[in-house]
C-alpha positions as CSV (number, residue, x, y, z in Angstrom):
1,M,10.0,-13.5,-30.3
2,P,6.9,-11.3,-30.6
3,E,4.9,-14.5,-30.0
4,L,7.0,-15.4,-27.0
5,A,6.5,-11.9,-25.6
6,K,2.8,-12.2,-26.1
7,Q,2.8,-15.5,-24.3
8,H,4.7,-14.0,-21.3
9,E,2.1,-11.2,-21.3
10,R,-0.8,-13.5,-21.2
11,I,0.8,-15.6,-18.4
12,S,1.6,-12.4,-16.4
13,R,-1.9,-11.1,-16.9
14,F,-3.5,-14.3,-15.7
15,L,-1.2,-14.6,-12.7
16,K,-1.9,-11.0,-11.7
17,R,-5.6,-11.6,-11.7
18,L,-5.1,-14.7,-9.7
19,I,-3.0,-13.0,-7.2
20,L,-5.5,-10.1,-6.8
21,L,-8.3,-12.5,-6.2
22,F,-6.1,-14.5,-3.7
23,I,-5.2,-11.2,-1.8
24,L,-8.9,-10.0,-1.8
25,A,-10.0,-13.4,-0.4
26,F,-7.4,-13.2,2.4
27,I,-8.3,-9.6,3.2
28,L,-11.8,-10.7,3.6
29,I,-10.9,-13.9,5.5
30,T,-8.7,-11.9,8.0
31,L,-11.3,-9.3,8.6
32,V,-13.9,-12.0,9.3
33,V,-11.5,-13.7,11.6
34,M,-10.9,-10.4,13.5
35,L,-14.7,-9.8,13.7
36,F,-15.2,-13.2,15.2
37,R,-12.5,-12.4,17.8
38,I,-13.5,-8.9,18.7
39,N,-16.3,-9.7,21.1
40,Y,-14.6,-12.6,22.8
41,P,-15.1,-11.7,26.5
42,Y,-11.8,-13.1,27.7
43,Q,-8.1,-12.5,26.8
44,L,-7.0,-13.5,23.3
45,E,-3.4,-13.0,24.5
46,W,-2.4,-13.4,28.2
47,M,-1.6,-9.7,28.8
48,E,-4.4,-8.1,27.0
49,G,-6.5,-7.5,30.1
50,G,-3.6,-5.5,31.7
51,E,-4.0,-2.9,29.0
52,V,-7.6,-2.4,29.9
53,E,-6.5,-2.1,33.6
54,H,-4.3,0.9,32.6
55,I,-7.2,2.6,30.9
56,I,-9.4,2.0,33.9
57,R,-6.8,3.5,36.1
58,L,-6.7,6.7,33.8
59,L,-10.6,6.9,33.9
60,E,-10.4,6.8,37.8
61,G,-8.0,9.8,37.7
62,K,-4.9,7.9,38.8
63,N,-1.4,8.0,37.3
64,I,-0.4,4.8,35.6
65,Y,3.3,5.3,36.3
66,T,3.6,4.6,40.1
67,E,5.7,2.8,42.5
68,P,5.3,-1.0,42.0
69,S,2.9,-2.7,44.5
70,L,0.5,-5.6,44.7
71,E,-2.2,-3.0,43.7
72,F,-0.8,-2.1,40.4
73,I,2.4,-2.4,38.3
74,P,2.5,-0.6,34.9
75,Y,3.5,-2.1,31.5
76,I,6.7,-0.7,30.1
77,Y,5.1,1.3,27.3
78,T,4.6,5.1,26.9
79,P,1.1,6.1,27.3
80,F,-0.6,7.4,24.1
81,F,-2.5,4.1,23.5
82,Y,-3.9,4.4,26.9
83,Y,-4.9,8.0,26.5
84,I,-6.7,7.1,23.2
85,G,-8.2,4.0,24.8
86,A,-9.4,6.1,27.8
87,G,-11.2,8.5,25.5
88,I,-12.9,5.7,23.5
89,S,-13.8,3.8,26.7
90,Y,-15.4,7.0,28.1
91,L,-17.6,7.3,25.1
92,F,-18.4,3.6,24.4
93,G,-17.7,1.8,27.7
94,T,-14.7,-0.1,29.0
95,S,-14.2,-3.5,27.5
96,L,-11.8,-5.6,25.6
97,A,-13.9,-5.3,22.5
98,T,-13.7,-1.4,22.6
99,I,-9.9,-1.5,22.8
100,R,-9.6,-4.3,20.2
101,F,-11.7,-2.0,17.9
102,L,-9.0,0.6,18.3
103,S,-6.4,-1.9,17.0
104,L,-8.6,-3.2,14.3
105,F,-9.2,0.4,13.0
106,S,-5.5,1.0,13.2
107,F,-4.8,-2.2,11.1
108,I,-7.2,-1.2,8.4
109,L,-5.7,2.3,8.2
110,S,-2.2,0.7,8.0
111,L,-3.3,-1.2,4.9
112,F,-4.6,2.1,3.4
113,F,-1.5,4.0,4.0
114,N,0.7,1.0,2.9
115,Y,-1.1,1.0,-0.5
116,K,-0.7,4.8,-0.7
117,I,3.0,4.6,0.0
118,I,3.7,2.0,-2.7
119,F,1.4,3.6,-5.2
120,F,3.2,7.0,-4.6
121,I,6.5,5.4,-5.8
122,T,5.3,2.9,-8.4
123,K,2.1,4.3,-9.8
124,D,1.1,0.7,-10.1
125,H,-2.1,-0.7,-8.6
126,F,-1.1,-4.3,-8.9
127,W,2.2,-4.0,-7.0
128,S,0.5,-1.7,-4.4
129,I,-2.0,-4.4,-3.7
130,V,0.7,-7.1,-3.4
131,G,2.2,-5.0,-0.6
132,V,-1.2,-4.8,1.2
133,G,-1.5,-8.6,0.8
134,I,1.9,-9.4,2.3
135,Y,0.9,-7.1,5.3
136,V,-2.5,-8.9,5.8
137,L,-1.0,-12.3,5.4
138,S,1.5,-11.4,8.2
139,F,-1.3,-11.8,10.6
140,S,0.0,-15.2,11.6
141,T,3.8,-14.4,11.5
142,T,3.3,-11.6,14.0
143,G,1.5,-13.7,16.5
144,F,-2.1,-12.9,15.4
145,W,-1.4,-9.5,17.0
146,F,-3.0,-7.0,14.6
147,D,-6.5,-6.9,16.4
148,L,-5.5,-7.4,20.0
149,A,-6.1,-4.8,22.7
150,R,-2.3,-4.1,22.7
151,V,-0.3,-1.0,21.7
152,D,1.4,-2.4,18.7
153,S,-1.1,-1.8,15.8
154,L,-1.6,1.8,16.7
155,A,2.2,2.4,17.1
156,N,2.8,0.8,13.7
157,L,0.1,2.8,12.0
158,L,1.6,5.9,13.3
159,I,5.1,5.1,11.9
160,I,3.6,4.1,8.6
161,I,1.7,7.5,8.4
162,S,4.9,9.3,9.4
163,F,6.8,7.6,6.6
164,Y,4.1,8.4,4.0
165,F,4.5,12.1,4.8
166,L,8.3,11.9,4.9
167,L,8.4,10.8,1.3
168,K,6.6,14.0,0.2
169,E,9.6,16.2,1.2
170,T,7.7,19.4,1.7
171,K,8.0,21.4,4.9
172,R,4.3,20.8,5.9
173,E,4.5,17.1,5.3
174,I,7.8,16.9,7.1
175,F,6.2,18.6,10.1
176,L,3.4,16.1,9.9
177,S,5.9,13.3,9.6
178,A,7.7,14.4,12.8
179,I,4.4,14.6,14.7
180,F,3.3,11.1,13.8
181,S,6.8,9.8,14.5
182,F,6.6,11.3,17.9
183,L,3.1,9.7,18.4
184,A,4.6,6.3,17.4
185,F,7.3,6.9,20.1
186,Y,4.7,8.1,22.6
187,T,2.8,4.8,21.9
188,K,5.8,2.5,22.0
189,Q,9.2,3.9,22.7
190,S,11.1,1.4,20.7
191,Y,10.0,3.3,17.5
192,L,12.6,5.9,18.6
193,L,15.3,3.8,16.7
194,V,13.1,3.5,13.6
195,T,12.7,7.2,13.5
196,I,16.4,7.9,13.9
197,F,17.0,5.8,10.7
198,L,14.2,7.5,8.8
199,V,15.8,10.9,9.2
200,I,19.2,9.8,8.0
201,P,18.3,9.9,4.2
202,L,16.6,13.2,4.8
203,F,19.9,14.6,6.2
204,I,21.6,13.1,3.1
205,Q,19.3,14.8,0.6
206,K,17.4,17.7,2.4
207,K,19.5,19.0,5.3
208,K,17.2,21.9,6.2
209,L,14.1,19.7,6.3
210,A,16.1,17.1,8.3
211,F,17.0,19.8,10.9
212,F,13.4,20.9,11.0
213,F,12.2,17.3,11.4
214,S,14.7,16.6,14.2
215,T,13.9,19.9,16.0
216,V,10.2,19.1,16.1
217,Y,10.5,15.4,16.9
218,F,13.1,15.7,19.7
219,A,11.4,18.7,21.2
220,L,8.3,16.7,21.6
221,V,10.1,13.6,22.8
222,I,12.1,15.6,25.4
223,T,9.2,17.7,26.5
224,S,6.8,14.7,27.0
225,T,9.5,12.8,28.8
226,V,10.2,15.6,31.2
227,V,6.5,16.5,31.8
228,E,5.4,12.9,32.3
229,S,8.3,12.2,34.6
230,I,7.5,15.2,36.8
231,L,3.8,14.3,37.0
232,S,4.8,10.8,38.0
233,N,7.6,11.7,40.4
234,G,10.1,10.1,38.0
235,W,8.3,6.7,37.6
236,Y,7.6,7.5,33.9
237,F,11.3,7.5,33.1
238,F,11.9,4.5,35.3
239,W,9.3,2.3,33.6
240,N,9.8,3.3,30.0
241,F,13.7,3.8,29.9
242,Y,15.6,2.7,32.8
243,F,13.9,-0.6,33.8
244,P,13.7,-1.9,30.2
245,S,17.4,-1.2,29.8
246,T,18.1,-3.7,32.7
247,H,16.5,-6.6,31.0
248,H,18.7,-9.4,29.9
249,W,19.2,-10.7,26.3
250,I,18.1,-14.0,24.8
251,W,21.1,-14.6,22.6
252,S,19.8,-17.9,21.1
253,R,17.3,-15.7,19.2
254,A,20.2,-14.1,17.3
255,I,20.0,-17.0,15.0
256,T,16.4,-18.2,15.4
257,F,15.1,-14.6,14.5
258,W,16.3,-15.4,11.0
259,T,15.9,-19.2,10.8
260,V,12.5,-19.4,12.5
261,D,10.9,-16.0,12.5
262,I,11.9,-14.4,9.2
263,L,13.4,-16.6,6.4
264,P,10.7,-19.4,6.3
265,F,8.1,-16.7,5.5
266,Y,9.9,-13.8,3.8
267,S,12.9,-15.4,2.0
268,I,11.6,-14.5,-1.5
269,S,11.0,-10.9,-0.6
270,L,14.4,-10.5,1.1
271,A,16.1,-12.2,-2.0
272,I,14.4,-9.8,-4.4
273,I,15.3,-6.8,-2.2
274,L,18.9,-7.9,-2.0
275,A,19.1,-8.5,-5.7
276,Y,17.8,-5.0,-6.3
277,I,20.3,-3.4,-3.9
278,L,23.2,-5.3,-5.6
279,L,22.1,-4.3,-9.1
280,N,21.5,-0.7,-8.2
281,Y,24.3,-0.2,-5.5
282,K,25.4,3.0,-7.2
283,S,22.0,4.7,-6.9
284,I,20.5,3.0,-4.0
285,F,21.1,5.9,-1.6
286,V,19.7,8.5,-4.0
287,G,16.1,9.7,-4.2
288,S,13.2,7.7,-2.8
289,N,15.4,4.5,-2.8
290,S,17.3,5.8,0.2
291,Y,14.2,6.3,2.3
292,F,13.2,2.6,1.8
293,I,16.7,1.3,2.5
294,F,16.9,3.1,5.8
295,L,13.3,2.2,6.6
296,F,14.3,-1.4,6.0
297,L,17.5,-1.1,8.1
298,G,15.8,0.8,10.9
299,T,12.9,-1.6,11.2
300,M,15.2,-4.7,10.9
301,L,17.4,-3.6,13.8
302,S,14.4,-2.5,15.9
303,S,12.6,-5.8,15.3
304,Y,15.9,-7.8,15.8
305,F,17.0,-6.4,19.0
306,S,13.4,-6.3,20.4
307,R,13.1,-10.0,19.7
308,L,16.4,-10.6,21.4
309,H,15.4,-8.6,24.4
310,Y,13.8,-10.5,27.3
311,G,10.1,-10.6,26.7
312,G,10.2,-10.0,23.0
313,F,7.4,-11.9,21.2
314,L,6.4,-12.1,17.6
315,N,4.6,-8.8,17.7
316,V,8.0,-7.0,17.7
317,L,8.3,-8.1,14.0
318,M,5.5,-5.7,12.9
319,P,7.8,-2.7,12.0
320,L,10.0,-5.1,9.9
321,V,6.9,-6.7,8.3
322,F,5.7,-3.3,7.2
323,A,9.1,-2.4,5.7
324,I,9.1,-5.7,3.7
325,S,5.5,-5.4,2.5
326,A,6.4,-1.9,1.1
327,F,9.9,-2.4,-0.1
328,F,9.4,-5.8,-2.0
329,P,6.6,-4.4,-4.4
330,I,8.6,-1.3,-5.0
331,V,11.9,-3.1,-5.9
332,S,9.9,-5.6,-8.0
333,N,8.4,-2.9,-9.9
334,G,11.8,-1.3,-10.3
335,L,13.3,-4.5,-11.6
336,K,10.3,-4.8,-14.0
337,N,11.2,-1.4,-15.4
338,S,14.9,-2.2,-15.7
339,N,17.0,-3.2,-18.7
340,F,15.8,-6.8,-18.5
341,P,13.6,-8.2,-21.3
342,S,10.5,-6.5,-20.1
343,K,7.7,-9.0,-20.2
344,S,9.8,-12.1,-19.3
345,I,11.2,-10.3,-16.1
346,E,7.7,-9.1,-15.2
347,T,6.4,-12.7,-15.5
348,V,9.2,-14.1,-13.3
349,L,8.5,-11.3,-10.7
350,V,4.8,-11.9,-10.7
351,V,5.4,-15.6,-10.2
352,L,7.8,-14.9,-7.3
353,A,5.1,-12.5,-5.8
354,F,2.6,-15.3,-5.9
355,F,5.0,-17.8,-4.1
356,Q,5.8,-15.0,-1.5
357,L,2.1,-14.8,-0.8
358,V,1.8,-18.6,-0.6
359,L,4.6,-18.7,2.1
360,L,2.4,-16.6,4.3
361,I,-0.8,-18.6,4.0
362,Y,-2.2,-19.3,7.5
363,D,-5.0,-21.4,9.0
364,P,-7.7,-18.9,9.6
365,I,-9.7,-21.2,11.9
366,Y,-6.9,-21.5,14.5
367,P,-7.0,-18.0,16.1
368,I,-10.8,-17.9,16.3
369,P,-12.0,-18.7,19.9
370,K,-14.3,-21.7,20.3
371,D,-17.1,-22.3,22.8
372,S,-14.6,-24.7,24.5
373,D,-12.1,-21.9,24.9
374,K,-14.6,-19.7,26.7
375,K,-15.7,-22.6,28.9
376,D,-12.0,-23.4,29.8
377,V,-11.4,-19.9,31.0
378,E,-14.8,-19.8,32.8
379,Q,-13.9,-23.0,34.6
380,V,-10.8,-21.3,36.0
381,L,-12.7,-18.1,37.0
382,N,-15.6,-20.1,38.5
383,F,-13.2,-22.2,40.6
384,A,-11.4,-19.0,41.8
385,K,-14.8,-17.6,42.8
386,S,-15.8,-20.7,44.6
387,V,-12.6,-20.7,46.8
388,G,-14.2,-17.9,48.9
389,G,-11.5,-15.3,49.4
390,D,-8.6,-13.6,47.6
391,V,-7.3,-15.7,44.8
392,Y,-4.3,-14.5,42.8
393,L,-4.9,-15.2,39.1
394,M,-1.4,-14.5,37.9
395,E,-2.1,-14.6,34.2
396,Y,-5.4,-12.8,34.1
397,N,-6.4,-9.1,34.3
398,F,-9.7,-7.3,34.0
399,V,-11.7,-10.4,32.9
400,Q,-12.1,-11.6,36.5
401,R,-13.8,-8.4,37.6
402,D,-17.2,-9.7,36.4
403,F,-16.7,-12.7,38.7
404,G,-16.1,-10.4,41.8
405,L,-12.4,-11.3,41.8
406,S,-9.4,-8.9,42.3
407,S,-7.3,-8.0,39.2
408,L,-3.7,-8.0,40.6
409,P,-0.5,-7.4,38.8
410,H,0.3,-9.9,36.0
411,Y,2.9,-12.6,36.6
412,V,5.2,-11.1,34.0
413,L,5.4,-7.8,35.8
414,L,6.2,-9.4,39.1
415,N,8.7,-11.7,37.7
416,D,10.4,-9.0,35.6
417,L,11.0,-7.0,38.8
418,F,12.0,-10.0,41.0
419,I,14.7,-11.3,38.6
420,S,16.1,-7.8,38.0
421,N,18.7,-6.0,40.2
422,V,16.9,-2.7,40.5
423,P,16.5,-1.4,44.1
424,Q,13.0,-0.2,43.3
425,K,11.8,-3.9,43.6
426,Q,12.6,-4.3,47.3
427,K,9.4,-2.8,48.8
428,L,7.3,-4.8,46.5
429,F,9.2,-8.0,47.2
430,Q,8.7,-7.5,51.0
431,E,5.0,-6.7,50.4
432,F,4.6,-9.9,48.3
433,E,6.5,-12.0,51.0
434,I,4.3,-10.7,53.8
435,A,1.1,-11.4,51.8
436,L,2.3,-15.0,51.2
437,K,3.4,-15.5,54.8
438,E,0.1,-14.2,56.1
439,K,-1.8,-16.4,53.7
440,K,-3.5,-13.4,52.2
441,F,-4.3,-15.5,49.0
442,K,-6.5,-18.5,49.5
443,A,-5.1,-19.8,46.3
444,I,-2.6,-18.9,43.5
445,I,-3.2,-20.0,39.9
446,L,-0.1,-20.0,37.7
447,D,1.2,-21.7,34.6
448,D,2.9,-24.9,35.5
449,D,5.9,-24.0,33.3
450,L,6.5,-20.8,35.2
451,S,8.1,-20.0,38.6
452,L,8.2,-17.1,40.9
453,D,10.4,-16.4,43.9
454,L,8.9,-17.2,47.3
455,I,5.8,-19.0,46.2
456,D,7.0,-22.5,47.0
457,K,8.3,-21.3,50.3
458,Y,4.8,-20.5,51.6
459,Y,2.6,-22.5,49.3
460,W,2.4,-25.9,47.9
461,K,1.4,-27.1,44.5
462,T,-1.9,-29.1,44.4
463,E,-3.0,-31.7,41.8
464,K,-5.7,-29.3,40.6
465,V,-4.9,-28.5,37.0
466,F,-6.7,-26.4,34.3
467,Y,-5.9,-26.5,30.5
468,H,-6.7,-23.8,28.0
469,R,-5.7,-23.2,24.4
470,V,-3.1,-20.5,23.5
471,L,-4.7,-18.5,20.6
472,N,-1.5,-16.6,19.5
473,S,1.1,-19.4,19.3
474,K,1.1,-22.7,17.6
475,S,4.5,-23.6,19.0
476,S,2.9,-23.7,22.6
477,P,-0.7,-24.5,21.8
478,Y,-1.9,-25.2,25.4
479,R,-1.4,-23.6,28.8
480,R,-1.4,-25.9,31.8
481,E,-2.4,-23.8,35.0
482,V,-2.0,-25.3,38.4
483,V,-3.4,-24.3,41.8
484,W,-1.2,-23.4,44.7
485,V,-2.6,-23.2,48.3
486,P,-1.0,-22.1,51.6
487,K,1.1,-24.6,53.4
């Protein structure tokens, strides 16, 4: 038996070294991929440019929450990302690279705090690095989103920092936790649900601290909502709360969320987490365990319903990915220290950790833009410029400014309003119809798979077609854009 234990120990030690090298390699690979992407002058994802348009609007002294028009329609996000982006852009210039750097920096800090959270509980460097590895390798499963000029990486960082302070259970740290939870909400309002779940275990164990957290958090949420709504004549509330609530649900994703998005990549982690819960069901809601259980439940529900919500892409998995990347190493360490034969169970868990990481391996070449990708976009923009007049590039924002072309509201924003039943769409609908009737646009360029009310009434589809690669989705690797001209 001693010899068998030594053999398990040698295997475990070898696998740990192999895993650490594997994780280090993919951290470096992922960072290199992001550095190759950061200076790409065009959109890595079709709504990236719109985020920069919000920042430009702030720098021009305009409110981003306004009545919808062909001049501007806001995204349905709370504004903290734009405020930070405006400050950075004021100092370093307005570009996609500047805003991508904000997301890249947020991603790196997320890795740091993820490590800190796991080590705070386990005091084990190996399992803490495993958690970091799972998060890094989730770059692909979240749609290559970590480094985009989008709100998500900053919002996820803020909730991670909030959770880190929450675990400390002192009044000072609880105050900081409430502040960072609020900032997560103020960056992306869907994090409200996550925070509600995070405060439940605090109520179970530390009622006074829970009331303190809730008072600070909801005071900031309510105050910011009232102030922003007053400053925008009510449009802040409309865009961030009322209008998203009118979106329809894609019920087919109730199953594919699990069968396509989660289980093929995280089945080992989820199985280990479930096993740990079943083995420790009597104590699972006691101590630090309870915080991770409710983090897992809150992020799972947030990601699940966001994915079912119309418009929910793979980026909505980011909160759940953080929870899995933190909880799996912690429960693995807990099982290792349980009443099982110590070295044998540790070897099994290390092997499972290795295969969990293997499930997440992605092709690092795919998300890197090629010269051909750049030329494909420039072909569209040069054609639009050659038309000689207003051209509505319905899937582009910001990038066309360098070509002397107008940056008009994104297709998604128009379509979301037109398919809704909100009365606030009527004025925009009329404005759009008048523009089409009067042939305001010499051409409209739109994805051939998409449709929009009124276009085919006043414009006809030509044979002119452009193709370009989609850098954040292998399921739809190419986009086919067609040119519409007035009838």
